[in-house]
C-alpha positions as CSV (number, residue, x, y, z in Angstrom):
1,M,0.0,0.0,0.0
2,T,1.4,3.4,-0.9
3,G,0.1,6.8,-0.1
4,G,-2.9,5.4,1.7
5,R,-4.4,4.0,-1.4
6,P,-5.4,0.3,-1.7
7,H,-3.0,-1.9,-3.6
8,P,-4.4,-2.5,-7.2
9,R,-4.5,-6.2,-6.8
10,R,-6.6,-5.9,-3.6
11,L,-8.9,-3.4,-5.2
12,A,-9.3,-5.8,-8.2
13,L,-10.1,-8.7,-5.8
14,V,-12.8,-6.6,-4.0
15,L,-14.3,-5.5,-7.3
16,S,-14.3,-9.1,-8.7
17,L,-16.0,-10.3,-5.5
18,A,-18.6,-7.6,-5.9
19,V,-19.2,-8.4,-9.6
20,A,-19.4,-12.1,-8.8
21,A,-21.9,-11.5,-6.0
22,I,-24.1,-9.4,-8.3
23,G,-23.8,-12.0,-11.1
24,I,-24.8,-14.9,-8.8
25,V,-27.6,-13.1,-7.1
26,G,-28.9,-11.1,-10.1
27,C,-28.9,-13.7,-12.8
28,G,-30.0,-16.8,-11.0
29,S,-26.7,-18.4,-11.9
30,S,-26.1,-22.0,-11.0
31,A,-22.5,-21.0,-9.9
32,P,-21.7,-21.8,-6.2
33,P,-22.8,-19.1,-3.7
34,V,-20.4,-16.6,-2.4
35,V,-19.2,-17.5,1.1
36,I,-17.3,-15.0,3.2
37,D,-16.1,-16.0,6.7
38,G,-18.6,-18.8,6.8
39,F,-21.6,-16.7,5.8
40,T,-23.4,-17.4,2.6
41,L,-24.5,-14.3,0.8
42,G,-28.1,-14.2,-0.4
43,A,-29.9,-11.3,-2.1
44,P,-28.8,-7.8,-1.2
45,E,-30.9,-6.2,1.5
46,T,-31.7,-2.6,2.2
47,C,-33.1,-1.1,5.4
48,S,-36.0,1.4,5.7
49,P,-35.9,2.2,9.4
50,P,-39.2,3.4,11.0
51,V,-39.9,7.1,11.0
52,D,-40.0,7.5,14.7
53,V,-38.8,9.9,17.3
54,D,-38.2,7.1,19.7
55,A,-34.5,6.3,19.3
56,A,-35.0,2.9,21.1
57,A,-37.6,1.8,18.5
58,V,-35.2,2.8,15.6
59,E,-32.3,0.9,17.2
60,R,-34.5,-2.2,17.5
61,S,-35.3,-2.0,13.8
62,C,-32.9,-3.0,11.0
63,A,-31.3,0.4,11.4
64,G,-29.5,-1.0,14.5
65,D,-28.1,-4.1,12.5
66,P,-24.9,-2.5,11.3
67,S,-23.8,-1.5,14.8
68,R,-24.6,-5.0,16.0
69,A,-22.6,-6.5,13.1
70,I,-19.6,-4.2,13.8
71,D,-19.7,-5.2,17.5
72,A,-19.4,-8.9,16.3
73,L,-16.5,-8.1,14.0
74,D,-14.7,-6.2,16.8
75,A,-15.2,-9.2,19.1
76,R,-13.9,-11.7,16.5
77,E,-11.1,-9.6,15.2
78,P,-10.0,-7.0,17.7
79,G,-7.8,-4.3,16.1
80,H,-9.0,-5.0,12.5
81,P,-8.4,-2.3,9.9
82,R,-10.8,0.5,9.7
83,I,-14.2,-0.3,8.0
84,V,-14.6,1.7,4.8
85,S,-17.9,0.3,3.6
86,S,-20.6,-2.3,4.4
87,K,-23.5,-3.9,2.7
88,M,-26.3,-6.2,4.0
89,Y,-27.4,-9.5,2.4
90,A,-30.0,-12.1,3.1
91,D,-28.9,-15.4,4.5
92,G,-28.0,-17.4,1.4
93,T,-28.6,-20.7,3.1
94,Q,-32.4,-19.9,3.4
95,P,-34.8,-20.0,0.4
96,G,-35.2,-16.7,-1.3
97,P,-38.4,-15.0,-2.3
98,I,-40.7,-16.6,-4.9
99,D,-41.9,-15.0,-8.1
100,V,-45.7,-14.7,-8.0
101,T,-46.0,-12.6,-11.2
102,G,-47.2,-14.0,-14.5
103,N,-50.0,-16.4,-15.4
104,G,-48.6,-19.6,-14.0
105,P,-49.6,-21.2,-10.7
106,V,-48.0,-19.7,-7.6
107,P,-45.0,-21.8,-6.7
108,V,-44.7,-23.4,-3.2
109,Q,-42.3,-21.6,-0.9
110,P,-39.5,-24.0,0.1
111,T,-39.3,-24.6,3.8
112,R,-36.7,-22.7,5.9
113,H,-34.2,-24.6,7.9
114,P,-34.5,-24.2,11.6
115,G,-32.6,-21.5,13.3
116,P,-32.6,-17.7,13.6
117,N,-33.3,-15.2,10.9
118,V,-29.8,-14.0,9.9
119,T,-28.8,-10.9,8.0
120,V,-25.2,-11.1,6.7
121,V,-23.2,-7.8,6.8
122,V,-20.1,-7.7,4.5
123,F,-17.4,-5.1,5.4
124,T,-14.7,-3.8,3.2
125,L,-11.7,-2.8,5.3
126,A,-9.1,-0.1,4.8
127,D,-6.5,-2.7,3.8
128,G,-8.8,-4.0,1.0
129,S,-9.8,-7.2,2.8
130,V,-13.4,-8.3,3.0
131,R,-15.0,-9.7,6.2
132,A,-18.5,-10.8,7.1
133,T,-20.5,-11.1,10.3
134,G,-24.2,-11.5,10.9
135,V,-27.1,-10.3,12.9
136,A,-29.5,-13.0,14.1
137,C,-33.0,-11.9,15.0
138,S,-36.0,-13.6,16.6
139,L,-38.9,-14.3,14.4
140,D,-41.4,-13.4,17.1
141,A,-42.4,-9.9,18.2
142,P,-40.8,-7.9,19.7
143,R,-37.8,-8.2,17.4
144,V,-34.7,-9.1,19.4
145,C,-31.4,-9.1,17.5
146,V,-27.7,-9.9,18.4
147,G,-24.5,-9.6,16.3
148,I,-22.9,-12.9,15.6
149,P,-19.3,-13.4,14.6
150,A,-19.9,-16.9,13.1
151,Y,-22.8,-18.6,11.4
152,P,-24.9,-20.3,14.1
153,N,-24.8,-24.1,14.5
154,A,-23.1,-24.7,11.1
155,T,-19.9,-24.9,9.3
156,E,-18.9,-23.1,6.1
157,G,-22.1,-21.0,6.2
158,Q,-24.3,-24.1,5.5
159,P,-27.4,-25.0,7.5
160,P,-27.0,-27.9,10.0
161,T,-27.7,-31.3,8.7
162,G,-29.8,-34.1,10.1
């Protein structure tokens, strides 16, 4: 690294990962899913926090997920390089949304595997490396979420078997 700029090879790696993730998610490719730090990336997610003057309600919403994910990264990798960007993804080990447009019959939604609802947060760090942590949330109201440094009860970002 010279002059505070990322090394061209690292920048190329980050860009190629981003292009690969977009290609896999956006085109329904049969290529293997992108796995970072044991988390399998699903479709990109965005957050629309509630319009609320109650800061606690906003923090309990998806708006609080990035800070929970950063806390998990800090716990797993103390002293990691500075975070320069982050992006949220659905859990790629769970079935995605189904398409109900068109004239055909509505497809049956595949069943989810047991376990928490996980949002994967991918961080690009100042040294050009890419890391991922997750935020696991309860499926019941009220929404309770915690940052997780590793995919729960699984290896390599895959759901537990049998």
